[in-house]
C-alpha positions in Angstrom: -0.3 106.2 -87.7 2.9 104.3 -88.2 2.4 101.0 -90.2 4.5 97.8 -90.4 4.0 95.2 -93.1 5.1 91.7 -92.6 4.4 88.1 -93.6 3.2 86.8 -90.2 2.2 88.9 -87.2 2.3 87.2 -83.8 0.3 89.2 -81.2 1.3 88.3 -77.7 4.7 87.0 -76.5 3.9 83.9 -74.6 5.7 80.6 -74.8 3.6 79.6 -77.8 4.5 82.9 -79.5 8.2 82.1 -79.0 7.8 78.7 -80.6 5.7 80.1 -83.5 8.2 82.9 -84.2 11.2 80.6 -84.2 9.4 78.2 -86.5 8.2 80.8 -89.0 11.5 82.7 -89.1 13.4 79.4 -89.5 11.4 78.8 -92.6 12.5 82.2 -94.0 9.4 84.2 -93.2 9.4 87.8 -91.9 7.7 87.9 -88.5 6.6 90.7 -86.2 6.1 89.7 -82.6 4.5 91.9 -79.9 4.5 91.6 -76.2 3.0 93.8 -73.4 5.8 93.2 -70.9 9.6 93.4 -70.8 10.0 89.6 -71.1 9.0 87.1 -73.8 8.1 83.6 -72.7 4.8 84.0 -70.8 4.2 81.4 -68.2 7.9 80.4 -68.2 9.3 83.9 -67.6 7.0 86.9 -66.8 4.5 84.7 -65.0 7.3 82.9 -63.1 6.0 79.3 -63.4 8.6 76.5 -63.6 7.7 74.0 -66.4 4.8 71.7 -65.8 5.7 68.6 -67.8 4.9 64.9 -68.1 7.1 62.4 -66.3 8.8 61.0 -69.5 10.0 64.4 -70.7 13.7 63.4 -70.4 13.2 60.4 -72.6 10.6 61.2 -75.2 7.4 63.2 -75.9 8.7 66.7 -76.8 9.4 68.6 -80.0 13.1 69.0 -80.9 12.9 72.7 -80.5 11.4 72.4 -77.0 14.3 70.1 -76.1 16.7 72.8 -77.5 15.1 75.2 -75.0 15.5 72.8 -72.1 19.1 71.8 -73.1 19.9 75.5 -73.5 18.8 76.2 -70.0 21.0 73.5 -68.6 23.9 74.6 -70.8 23.6 78.1 -69.5 24.0 77.0 -65.9 27.0 74.9 -66.8 28.7 77.7 -68.8 28.0 80.6 -66.4 27.4 79.3 -62.8 29.6 77.6 -60.2 27.9 74.3 -60.1 29.3 71.7 -57.7 31.2 68.8 -59.4 28.4 66.3 -58.8 25.8 68.7 -60.2 27.9 69.5 -63.2 28.1 65.8 -64.0 24.4 65.3 -64.1 22.9 65.1 -67.5 19.5 65.8 -66.0 20.6 68.8 -64.0 17.7 70.3 -62.0 19.0 73.7 -60.6 16.2 74.0 -58.0 15.5 70.3 -57.4 11.9 71.3 -57.1 9.6 68.3 -57.2 7.0 69.8 -59.6 9.5 69.6 -62.5 12.7 68.0 -63.7 14.0 71.5 -64.6 13.1 74.0 -62.0 15.1 77.1 -62.9 15.3 80.9 -62.5 13.1 82.7 -65.0 15.9 85.0 -65.9 17.8 82.1 -67.3 14.9 81.2 -69.5 14.8 84.8 -70.8 18.5 84.6 -71.6 18.2 81.3 -73.5 15.2 82.5 -75.5 17.4 85.5 -76.5 20.0 83.1 -77.7 17.5 81.1 -79.7 16.1 84.3 -81.3 19.5 85.8 -82.1 20.0 84.5 -85.6 16.6 85.7 -86.8 17.0 89.1 -85.1 20.3 89.5 -86.9 19.1 88.4 -90.4 15.9 90.5 -90.1 13.4 87.8 -90.1 12.2 88.6 -86.6 11.2 92.1 -85.3 9.9 92.5 -81.8 7.7 95.2 -80.3 8.0 95.1 -76.5 5.6 97.0 -74.2 2.9 97.0 -76.9 -0.7 95.7 -76.4 -3.4 95.1 -79.1 -6.2 97.6 -79.0 -8.1 97.0 -82.2 -8.2 94.8 -85.3 -9.1 95.6 -88.9 -11.1 92.9 -90.7 -12.4 92.5 -94.3 -14.9 89.7 -94.6 -13.5 86.5 -93.2 -9.9 87.9 -93.0 -8.0 90.0 -90.5 -6.2 92.7 -92.4 -4.4 94.6 -89.6 -4.0 94.8 -85.9 -3.3 98.1 -84.0 -1.0 97.9 -81.0 -0.4 100.7 -78.6 2.9 101.4 -76.8 2.4 101.2 -73.1 5.3 103.7 -72.5 5.2 105.8 -75.7 1.4 105.9 -76.2 2.1 105.6 -79.9 -0.2 103.4 -82.1 1.3 101.1 -84.7 -0.7 99.3 -87.4 0.6 95.8 -88.2 -0.5 94.4 -91.6 0.2 90.8 -92.4 -0.9 87.9 -94.5 -1.4 85.7 -91.5 -2.0 86.4 -87.8 -1.3 84.3 -84.7 -3.0 85.1 -81.4 -0.6 84.2 -78.7 -1.9 86.6 -76.0 -2.6 85.3 -72.5 -6.3 85.9 -72.8 -6.9 85.4 -76.5 -7.4 89.2 -76.8 -7.1 89.2 -80.6 -10.0 86.7 -80.9 -12.3 89.3 -79.3 -10.9 92.3 -81.2 -11.2 90.6 -84.6 -14.6 89.1 -83.9 -13.4 85.5 -84.2 -16.0 83.1 -82.9 -14.9 81.8 -79.5 -15.8 80.3 -76.2 -14.9 81.5 -72.7 -15.3 79.7 -69.4 -17.5 76.7 -68.9 -19.5 75.1 -71.7 -22.8 73.4 -70.9 -22.8 69.6 -70.8 -25.5 69.6 -73.5 -23.1 71.3 -75.9 -20.0 69.1 -75.3 -21.4 65.9 -73.8 -18.5 65.9 -71.4 -19.4 64.1 -68.1 -17.6 66.8 -66.0 -19.0 69.8 -67.9 -21.3 72.2 -66.1 -25.1 71.9 -66.4 -25.2 75.6 -67.6 -22.6 77.5 -69.7 -20.9 80.2 -67.7 -18.3 82.4 -69.4 -17.2 83.8 -66.0 -16.4 80.3 -64.6 -12.7 80.5 -65.4 -9.9 78.9 -63.6 -8.1 80.8 -60.8 -5.2 83.0 -61.7 -2.1 83.2 -59.6 0.4 86.0 -59.1 3.6 84.1 -58.3 6.6 85.4 -56.4 10.1 84.3 -55.5 11.5 84.2 -51.9 14.5 83.0 -50.0 14.8 82.2 -46.3 17.4 83.9 -44.1 16.8 82.7 -40.5 17.8 85.2 -37.9 17.0 88.2 -40.1 13.7 90.1 -40.3 12.4 90.9 -43.8 8.7 91.3 -42.9 6.9 93.4 -45.5 4.3 96.1 -44.6 0.9 94.6 -43.8 -1.0 94.4 -47.1 -4.1 96.5 -47.2 -6.4 93.4 -47.9 -4.7 91.2 -45.3 -7.5 91.1 -42.8 -9.9 89.9 -45.5 -7.7 87.1 -46.7 -6.7 86.1 -43.2 -10.4 85.3 -42.4 -11.3 83.9 -45.9 -12.8 80.4 -45.9 -13.3 79.3 -49.5 -16.0 76.9 -50.5 -14.9 73.3 -50.7 -11.9 74.1 -48.4 -11.1 72.5 -45.0 -10.7 75.8 -43.2 -9.1 79.2 -43.6 -7.3 79.9 -46.9 -4.2 81.1 -45.0 -3.3 77.9 -43.3 -1.1 74.9 -44.0 -4.0 72.6 -44.7 -5.5 72.8 -48.2 -7.3 70.4 -50.5 -5.8 67.4 -52.2 -6.8 68.0 -55.9 -7.4 64.4 -56.9 -9.5 63.3 -53.9 -10.8 66.5 -52.4 -9.5 65.4 -49.0 -7.6 67.7 -46.6 -3.8 67.7 -47.1 -1.4 69.4 -44.7 1.9 70.7 -45.9 4.2 72.9 -43.9 7.0 75.0 -45.2 9.5 72.1 -45.0 7.4 69.0 -44.4 3.9 67.6 -45.1 1.5 64.7 -44.8 2.8 63.3 -48.1 6.5 63.8 -47.3 6.7 67.0 -49.3 7.0 70.5 -48.0 5.9 73.6 -49.9 9.4 75.0 -49.9 10.7 72.4 -52.3 7.5 72.3 -54.5 8.7 74.9 -57.0 12.2 75.6 -55.7 14.3 77.2 -58.5 17.6 77.4 -56.7 18.9 74.7 -54.4 22.1 76.1 -52.9 23.5 72.6 -52.5 23.6 72.3 -56.3 26.3 75.0 -56.4 29.7 75.4 -54.9 29.7 76.2 -51.1 29.2 79.9 -50.4 27.7 80.7 -53.7 24.1 81.4 -52.4 23.0 82.3 -48.9 19.7 80.5 -49.3 17.6 78.4 -51.6 15.1 80.4 -53.7 11.5 79.1 -54.2 8.6 80.2 -56.3 5.3 80.6 -54.4 2.6 79.2 -56.7 0.7 77.3 -54.0 -2.9 76.5 -53.3 -3.0 79.5 -51.0 -2.5 82.1 -53.6 -4.9 80.9 -56.3 -7.3 83.8 -56.9 -10.8 82.7 -57.8 -13.1 85.6 -56.7 -13.5 87.1 -60.1 -12.2 86.7 -63.7 -9.7 88.9 -65.5 -10.7 87.7 -69.0 -13.9 88.7 -70.9 -14.8 91.5 -68.4 -14.4 95.3 -68.7 -11.1 96.8 -67.9 -12.1 98.2 -64.5 -13.2 94.8 -63.3 -10.2 93.0 -64.7 -7.9 95.6 -63.0 -9.7 95.1 -59.6 -9.4 91.4 -59.8 -5.7 91.4 -60.7 -5.0 93.9 -57.9 -6.9 91.6 -55.5 -4.8 88.7 -56.7 -1.7 90.6 -56.1 -3.0 91.5 -52.6 -3.6 87.8 -52.0 -0.1 86.9 -52.8 1.3 89.6 -50.6 -1.0 88.5 -47.9 0.3 84.9 -48.2 3.8 86.2 -47.8 2.9 88.4 -44.8 1.1 85.4 -43.1 4.2 83.3 -43.7 6.4 85.9 -42.1 4.2 86.7 -39.1 1.6 84.0 -38.3 2.3 80.7 -40.0 2.6 78.0 -37.4 6.0 76.5 -36.9 6.9 73.0 -35.8 8.5 74.4 -32.7 5.2 75.9 -31.6 6.1 79.4 -32.6 4.6 81.5 -35.4 6.0 83.2 -38.5 9.2 83.0 -40.5 10.4 86.7 -40.6 13.5 85.6 -42.4 11.5 84.9 -45.6 12.7 87.6 -48.0 10.9 88.6 -51.2 13.2 88.3 -54.2 11.8 90.9 -56.6 15.0 90.7 -58.7 14.2 87.2 -59.8 11.0 88.4 -61.5 12.5 91.5 -63.0 12.4 94.0 -60.2 8.7 94.8 -60.2 7.4 97.6 -57.8 5.6 95.1 -55.5 8.1 92.4 -55.8 5.7 90.0 -57.5 5.8 88.5 -61.0 5.1 91.1 -63.6 2.1 89.2 -65.0 -0.4 86.8 -63.4 -0.3 83.1 -64.3 -3.2 82.7 -66.7 -4.5 79.1 -66.9 -7.4 79.7 -69.2 -8.0 81.8 -72.2 -10.7 82.5 -74.8 -10.8 79.5 -77.1 -11.6 79.5 -80.8 -14.7 77.7 -82.0 -12.8 75.3 -84.2 -13.3 72.9 -87.0 -12.6 70.2 -84.4 -12.8 70.5 -80.6 -10.9 68.2 -78.3 -13.3 66.8 -75.7 -12.9 65.0 -72.4 -14.2 61.9 -74.3 -11.2 61.9 -76.6 -8.4 61.8 -74.0 -9.6 61.2 -70.4 -8.3 57.9 -69.1 -11.4 57.1 -67.0 -13.5 57.3 -70.2 -11.1 55.5 -72.6 -9.5 52.5 -70.8 -7.8 51.3 -74.0 -6.2 54.5 -75.3 -6.9 58.0 -76.6 -8.6 59.1 -79.8 -6.2 58.9 -82.8 -6.1 62.0 -84.9 -4.9 61.5 -88.5 -4.4 65.3 -88.8 -1.9 65.3 -85.8 0.5 68.3 -85.7 2.0 67.5 -82.4 1.7 65.7 -79.1 1.2 66.5 -75.4 0.5 65.0 -72.0 -0.5 66.1 -68.5 -3.2 65.2 -66.1 -6.5 67.0 -66.7 -5.8 69.5 -63.9 -8.3 72.3 -63.3 -7.8 74.7 -60.4 -10.7 76.3 -58.4 -13.1 78.2 -60.7 -14.7 81.6 -60.3 -18.1 79.9 -60.1 -17.1 78.2 -56.9 -16.2 74.9 -58.5 -13.2 73.3 -56.8 -10.4 71.3 -58.3 -10.9 68.7 -61.1 -8.0 66.3 -61.4 -8.1 63.1 -63.4 -6.0 60.8 -65.4 -5.3 61.6 -69.1 -3.7 59.6 -71.9 -0.8 61.0 -73.9 -2.6 62.8 -76.7 -2.1 64.2 -80.2 -2.8 67.8 -81.1 -5.2 67.7 -84.1 -4.8 70.3 -86.9 -8.6 70.8 -86.8 -8.2 72.4 -83.3 -6.1 75.1 -84.8 -8.6 76.2 -87.4 -11.3 78.7 -86.6 -14.7 77.9 -88.1 -14.9 81.0 -90.2 -11.8 83.3 -90.2 -9.3 82.3 -92.8 -6.0 83.9 -91.7 -5.8 83.8 -87.9 -4.4 80.9 -85.9 -4.3 80.2 -82.2 -0.8 80.2 -80.7 -1.3 79.0 -77.1 -4.1 78.0 -74.8 -6.7 79.5 -77.2 -7.1 76.5 -79.6 -10.1 74.3 -80.0 -10.3 72.7 -76.6 -13.0 72.9 -73.8 -12.9 74.2 -70.3 -12.2 70.6 -69.2 -9.5 69.7 -71.8 -7.8 73.0 -71.4 -6.7 71.5 -68.1 -4.1 69.4 -69.9 -3.4 71.6 -72.9 -2.4 74.6 -70.8 1.0 73.4 -69.8 4.4 74.5 -71.1 5.4 71.8 -73.6 1.9 71.7 -75.1 1.6 75.4 -75.5 5.0 75.3 -77.2 3.8 72.6 -79.5 0.7 74.5 -80.4 2.7 77.6 -81.1 5.3 75.7 -83.2 2.5 74.1 -85.3 0.9 77.4 -85.8 4.1 79.1 -86.9 5.0 76.3 -89.3 1.5 76.2 -90.7 1.5 79.9 -91.4 4.8 79.7 -93.2 3.7 76.6 -95.1 0.5 78.2 -96.2 2.3 81.3 -97.5 4.8 79.1 -99.4 2.0 77.1 -101.0 -0.4 80.1 -101.3 -3.3 78.3 -99.7 -5.4 79.2 -96.6 -4.8 77.0 -93.5 -8.1 75.1 -93.7 -7.1 73.7 -97.1 -4.2 71.9 -95.5 -6.6 69.8 -93.4 -9.1 69.4 -96.3 -6.7 68.2 -98.9 -4.9 65.0 -98.1 -1.9 65.7 -100.2 -1.3 69.0 -98.5 -1.8 67.5 -95.1 0.8 64.8 -95.9 3.3 67.4 -97.1 2.8 69.5 -94.0 3.1 66.6 -91.6 6.3 65.5 -93.4 7.6 69.1 -92.9 6.8 68.9 -89.2 8.6 65.6 -88.8 11.6 66.9 -90.7 11.7 69.8 -88.2 11.6 67.5 -85.1 7.9 67.7 -84.3 6.6 64.4 -82.9 3.2 63.4 -84.3 2.5 60.3 -82.3 3.6 58.8 -79.0 6.1 55.9 -79.1 4.5 54.5 -75.9 1.0 55.0 -74.4 0.9 55.1 -70.6 -1.9 57.0 -68.8 -0.9 59.8 -66.5 
């Protein structure tokens, strides 16, 4: 078996992995980064999800490196694309003018900008990447991980990666399971966490829905109807629990109230149509004639898949559920093309065209990886609970963490659960990321690098978004490098006040915000 020795191994190439790799390489450490698919970037790229961000992102509340990513995306458009003069003049350019985000953009642009950010460390040898490799086993010795075996999906070759420190940045927290790291999956019981919105009984299968996103454009007068998906009849008649009617309909559930909400393709009860929700290309942003159509990402209530989990189950069940999720998304597209009611009394928009090129040219035209909202989560030295950050429970502000290693903010937003539980949407304070949530209770040299830190099923609903995942990854990468420099295990940094102070000073020096300048509930 071929072996690689490095300082820090990052298993998984999600958005947190990118931040961790950049942070550790910037500090002079040798990093090996693995990824199962062609693209690094996780939810921003191969899952095709425009950034979910808090409303103050343009003013404050983000790490300097995350701002560099956002600024790089805008700069890429300005350098390489024929923007209209008014658009080019906008400091807050939003290429898609989608209303979910202030920076709705093509995932291929994010891939290009991540390549630019990585370039210095690829060239100086600090960063080595293994694409199309997935972890299959881990070697452990006592309370330490000594190596991880990854297998090439194309070559079938196994590679042993040995490192001093490991970061799990996989979408499901796979390394936690392979290395026997104590973890939680799905819903905790209320008796365990004391959270008012926790379930009465723990259920590891009760995970949030996954979504297989896709990109499409609209070319009226043309017919781009796909072949009828094999599961279309099932999804056409599906009536989910806690839903006002059929899943394939314009009426769905308002997440914050549970009341019915109707949104058509271009208009809705609340003034918003689904077309502009996650639109990533607004043709009016560009010079006339540049694009035939807008392009939008379909990550809508209709294609959330909640009939079964893909994490913590055997490979056959996971594959069946991912396949069914892909069938659901194809069924949504086919329904839109053939049966969706139109305002003029007709049915279907056959001019809707699947844009497989936007997501890398996959065989079925859908995103190469499903959007994973929930992962395995470490049993941590400290776990962030609903009681620490939920606005309804804390009218005067969030819990203050003196071991802060970053900040984040989003509503506590849970999508339908496999258990049949519906949406959970409630206000949240801007919060700090405590170092204790990055420290497993036992294992000494493994850190979470994404959604797999010490949060609960409930608080994952706000920690799962793009800038928070980036912040968790950057903190993990810098902590790993700091610990190697000081020759101490990660938990000593939290336990020793002088080390904690030095580490926090290093974070601030590198543009990591540890506290919010203003506290306004979201």
